[in-house]
N, C-alpha and C positions, 0 to 999 in steps of 0.2 A: 780400498780394495780388501780388508781384513774384514770390516762391518759390513760388505755386502755380499756375502759369497755365493749366496743363492744366484745373481746375477751373472757374477763370475763364471759359474758352472755352466748355467745356461748357455752362454756364449761360447764357453771351451766345447760342451759335450754338440750342440744343435748346428752351431756355423762352422765348428772345427779349423777353420783357417783364413786367411787375408780374403783371399779369393771370394768364397762364400760370403765374407761380410759383404764384400761388393755386391754380389749378386743379391743377398737379401735386401741389400739399401735401393738399390737402383728399382730392383720390382716394387717393394713398396714406396717409393717415389711415384712411381707409375700407377699403382693401385689406389692410393691414397686421395682424399678430397682435396683438391688445390686451393690449401688456405695457409697463409703462414705460419700460423700456428701446428697445424701438421707436419710441415716440412721442416718447420724448426726441432721436432720432437724428434723426427728419423733423422735429420743431420746430428744432432746431439748423441745417437745412437754410433753414427759412422765415426763422430771427432771423438768419442770414449775408445772406440774398438782398434783405431789405428793409432794411438795415441799408446793404449796399453798391449799393443799386441804382441811384444817380446815377452810380456810378464805371461799374458793370456796363453800362447801358441807357443812358445819356445822353452818356459820352462818345463822340464819333468818335473814327474812330483818327488822322485828321488835324487834331484840334483843338490848339490853342496850348497852350502850358507853363503858360502863366497863365489859361487858361480852366481846366486840370485841377487845377493846386492850388488853386484856390476851389473846384473842386467836392469836391477831397481834404478842405479845411479846415471846408467845410459836413458832410461823412461823420463827421470826427473829432467834433467837437463836437455831433453828435446821439448818438453811443454816449455811455452814462451811464457804464457799467464796462468800459475798454478792455480791460484785462488779462481781464477773463473772456469779453470776446468774443473775443480772439484764441485763446485756448482753443478756443471754440466753432468760429472759422472753420477751426484747424486740426484739429478732429473732423471737421467738414462736408467739408473737402476729402479727407481720408485716405478717407473712405467713398464717394469716386467711382464705384467699381466697385457697389456697391449702388444708387446714384441710377440708372445706365445699366439695372442689370435691372429698375428700377421703371418705369422710362421704356418699356422695351419691353411690359412686362406690361400698362400703361395703354395703351398703342395696341393691343392686341388687347383689351381690355375696351372702349375708345371704339367697337372696329369691331363686337362683340356687342353692346353698346347700340344704335349705329345699326343693325341689322339686325333687331334686336327690335322699335323706334319702327316699321320700316317694314312688319315683320308687324301692329304693331296698327294702324297708319292702314290698311292692306290689308284686314283680316279682322275687326277687333277692334271690340268694343261693351262699353259700360258697362251695367252692371245696375244699379240703386238699387232697394233690398229692404228694406221696413220691417215685413214680416210677422213677424219676429220680434222679440224683447225685445233683444237687445244690440244697441245702435246703433253699436258699434265694427265689426259684421260687416255693415253693410247697403251697402257699394257693391263692388262686383265688376268687375272687368276682364275679360271670356272672349273667345279667340281658338278658333274653330272652323270648320273647313274640313276636306277629305281630307288635308290633310299635316299640320295643327297643332291641336293641343287643349293649349289653357294655360289657366289661372285664375290670376288675381291677387287676393290679400285687399287691402285698405288699407292693409295694414303693408308690404306688397311694391311698392303703388302708389308709396308715399310714397318706397320705397329706391329706384323707378327715377325717380322724379320728382328726387331727389338727385342720380341719376348724371348724368341729360339735364342737370341744371343746368350741372353741372360740365363735361361735355365739350361744352357749344353754342359756345363761345368759340373753339374750335379746329374744330368742324362744318362738314362740305359742305351738312347738310341743315336749315340753321338755321331754315327756315320750317318744316320740320314739326316740329322742337321747339317753336317759339313757338306752333302750332298745338295740339300736345298739352297744353302746359303751361295754355293758356286754357282748353281744353275740359274739362280735369281740376279745374280750381279751379271753373268753371260747375256739375261734377256736385258738387264737396264744397258748392257753395254752395243747391243743391237739395235735398241730403241735409239740410243744417241745416235747410233751410225746411219742407222734408218732417217732419223729428222737431219740429219747434214745432207744427205742423198735428196731426199725431198727438196731440200732448200735451192739447191744445184738445178732443180728440175728435170730428173733425171726419171723420163717414164716410166721405167718400172719402179718407182718408188715413191711417186706422189700418191699413190691409192694403195699404199701396201698394207697389206694384211695377212698374217700368218699364223698357223696353229703349233705348238710345240709340247708335247705331252715331258710330263714331271717324273722323267726316267732315263735312263743311261743313253738310249736312243733319240730321247728329245736334246740329250746335252751334246752328242757327236754333231747332229745336225745345225743345231744353233753354233758350235764352233766352225761348221763348215759354210754354213752362211753369214757368218762374220768375216772369215776369209774373202770368201768371194764378194762381199761388201765392201770391204778394203779394197779391193783389188778395182771394183766398179769405181770407186770413189776417186781413186787415183787417176784412172784412164779417164773418165767423163770430166774431170779438172783439167787434163791436158788438152781434151780436145775444145772445151769452151775456153780456156786460156789461147790458144792458137785460134780459134776461131774471132776472137773478140780483135786479137792483133791484125788479122787478115782482114775484117770486115769492119769499118766505122761504126755503121749503123746499129749492129747489135750492141755496141755501150752507149745506146741509148735506154737500155732496156733492162732492169732486174732479171735475173735468172729464172725467176717463178712467171714475170711476164714474157720472158722468150718462150716458157712451157705454154703459157695459156695461146700466145700466137699460133705455136705449132699446133695444138689441140684443136681450135676454132677457125684456123684457115683451113685445116682438111676438112673440116664438117662442111664448110663453104665451099671448096670444091666438090667435093662429091653429093652432096645433099642440098646446095646453093642456098645454105642460110647462114647467115652473116650476123652474128653478135655485134650489136650497136658498141660493146665495149672494143669491138677488135677496130671498128672506124678511129673510135678515139686515140687508140695506141699508137695506130699508123699516121694518125695526124701530125705526133710529134717529129715525123720523116718528114712527112708534105700535108702541110695544112689542108691544100686541095684536093686531098685524094678523095677517089669517088668506088662505089662497089663496083663498078663497069672496070674501073682503071685496076683494081684488085682482081678481078676475074682474067681480065688480057693479060697481065701479069703472073701470074698463077699459070696459064696454059703456057706461056711462052717458055717459063722458068721448067717448067716439069719437059717440054718437049725437047729443051736443052741438054738437059741432065742426062737423058735415054742416051744420047748422042754422043756426049765427052767421054773420054779415057782419061781424064785426069783424076789423080786420087784427091779427094776434098782436103783430109786432114790425115798427117803421117801420125800413128801411134805407136808407143813406146812397145815393142815387144815382149818387154818384159812386165808389163802390166796387165798383158792381155792371154788370158788361159786358152790354150787351143785343143784340150781335150777334157774327155771326164774326170782324167787323172789330176785335174787341177782343181779335184775337191780335196785333195790330199797334201795341197801346197798350202806352207804356211803364211801366216801373217804377214803383211808387207813391212809391219815395224821391226820383224825379226829380223837378227843380225846373222852373219854366218854362221858364227859360233853359236848361238842358239839352234839355228838347223842341225848343224852338226852333233849337240846334244840330243835333240831330241831325236836322231836318227839312228844315233850309239845306241842310245836305250832301247829303243825298238828293235833293232837288230841284236842285241847282244845280251838285255834282258827280258825281251818279248813285252816290252810294258804297251800299251794303248796308244798309239799317236795322238788321240784325242787329250788323254790325260798328260800327257807331255804339254800338249799347247797351253790347256789351260793351267798347268803348271808356271811356264814360262810368264803367262800373262800377268800372273798373280805376282809373281818377284818382279814384273817389271814395275807394278803399281807401289808393294810394299818394301822392296830393297833395292838398295844401291848396286851391288854385286853380289853375284851369286855363280856357284859351280855347279858342273854336272852331277857332284855328290850331293850337292841342296838338293838339284832336282829329281834324283834316284829317290832321296828320303821322300820327298812329298809324295812320288808316285807311289812307292812301296804304302806308305802312311793312309793314302786314298786310294789302293786298288781294286777295294770291296764297291767304290763308287760306281765303279761303270756296269754293274750287275744290278744295281737299282731299278725297279721295274717288271710289270709283267712281260715273260719272254713274248708271246704270242701278240700281245699288243705291240711290243717294240719291232718287231719284223714286219707287222702290217704298217706302221707308223713311219718306220726307217724307209720302206719301199715308196709308200708314197710323197713324202717329204723331198726326200732325194730326187724321185724323180723330178718333182717341181725344179730341182737346183739344175737337175741335166737340160732341163728343157729352157733356163735361162741363159746357161752359157752361152748359147747362139748370140744372144740380144747385148753382150756384155757393152762391143762397140756400137750396137746399133742405133743408127740416128733416126729412124722413121719407123712406122708400122701402119697397120689399116686404119688407125685412130690419129695418128700425129704426122704433120708435114715433117722432113726433115730437116735436119739444122741447116745443111746446105742449100735447101731450097730456099727455107727463109732469108737466110743470110742474101741470095742472090736478089729474091725480091724486095728484101729492104733497100739493098743498094741502088736496084733501078728505080723503085720508086724515089729517093733520096737523090738520084739524077736527072730526075723531072723536075726538080724544085729548083727555082731559080736563089741562087746563093747572096745575100744580102752584104754587100761588104759593109765592114765596120769599120771606125774611126776612133781611137779612144785618146784621153787627154795625154800630154806628152809626161805629165809626172808618173803615169805606168811602162813600165818598162817592156817590150813584148820580149815572148819567148822564154820570162823567169817568172817566178813568182813575185806579186805584190801584196805586202801588208799592209792596210789601212786601217786605222780605228776611227769609227763612227758610233755614235750614242745609238743605242738601239731603239729607240721612235723615229730615228733619221735613215734610219738601215735600207727600208725598201725605196725613199726617196734617192738618196744615195745612188744606189744601183741601178734605177732606172737613169739618172742623170748622167752617168758613163757612157749610156747610147745616142744621147743628144748629138753629138759631132757625125753621128753616121749620114752620110748622103742621102739615105733615103728615111726621112724624120717618122714618116708613118707606121715603120716595123719596129714594133717592141721584141726586146730579145724572146728568143724561142726557150721553153723549155729546157733544152740540151745545151744552152749556155750559161743558163744559172741555177746552182743549187742552194737555197738558204736553210743552213742546216738548224737541228734544234736539238733537245736531249732525245729527240726519237728516231734521230736520222741513222741511218745505218751505216755500218763500214762498206758493205757492199756498193750503195749509193755513191759514196766518196770516192771508192776504186773505179767505178764506171767514169765518173766524173773525171777523174784525172786521165784517163784511157783515151776519151775523146779531147783533153787540150793539145 
């Protein structure tokens, strides 16, 4: 410590405190060449600074000798291997020229990152695009104007988020950094929500694509879209569950297969174009299905639905918004206490409703318990975030995107449109096709008890033979088991496939 004063002074004056040491080391690790040698040198600096932090940062130049020795004794007792630490200390101090070079490099990296963030908040917008099958390529940040043309994918966005998080402790644009992190987290949340709705086969979300500007208007619309999406998720899950309980044939198909059937059967009904894949899917219900039979059934089902007055599915009114005011409703995972806290701050403190919702969502993720005082502190600390962005752009964007949300309110429980058969029509069609198929009686060995699970252990190489042998006692020996009777599981088998298999049981 005494023999390397230049190194100690540089650490104290340049890095200033423990947090700055962490930022410096993390930035060094991300920017250095990935070799064991470089990583070892950087970690030696972290080890020295962490162990000597009380001596470097807590000792005042005018502190007493007694206080200094107390701190010194504490540091010595905290070091596990003193001899090894002294070697590490010597190595770190001898590399002072490298630390100075890295400090200059990081200064320029920080400036470029801040400029990058400024450009994003001025002209950037997020695109959530689930039209393709690759879930890792569904989020993009696009910067586009006369001077800038740049696109970030999810991987680049996460790298940018890491750099921003590392420099925020020493940045002069803390508010902009907090806003970017907040809106990016909301975009990630929306993307995961859309992915869930897509897997459920919701017709609005299978080919979902929307844009959200990086300003306070975009954040407000994002929160509204997430709230609406959560409501749709609960409602559509409820509809599917009730439909599967009511109609056995739906349990032969996954949610995405049901979506494909609804889409392609509507195309067949309107344009008389039948996808061969649909014939294959319907043959799982009736192996002898024909194009003419499908057409006849479609006409019959549509005529009968027009004349019937019986509701198809009862939907819980609590999950269905009935007006434009629903855009101001809270997410479905908010408790009554959460709602009261938000409403109280909006009424008494004139806090923006979007900011209260964002605060509660962040608390739910990071804290076990929280109070209204915690929420008020969060809102006051981040109140300026709701003013980020160009005012004219915000008004234009809000009008356009909120209009899209208003249009989608009416189809919350929508079961059909001009491009998709209703879930009711599909269910009745499948049941009709199933009734036309002769049911093969099955007789199983006495070792299997009907009406309850039977666990049998068989070697892997005998699995298929054993399964088929269970059907040899059936009266019709020519009939192999159908796809709806057997599920051969592998590591890739989805939980949904197991769920609908047990629904068929």
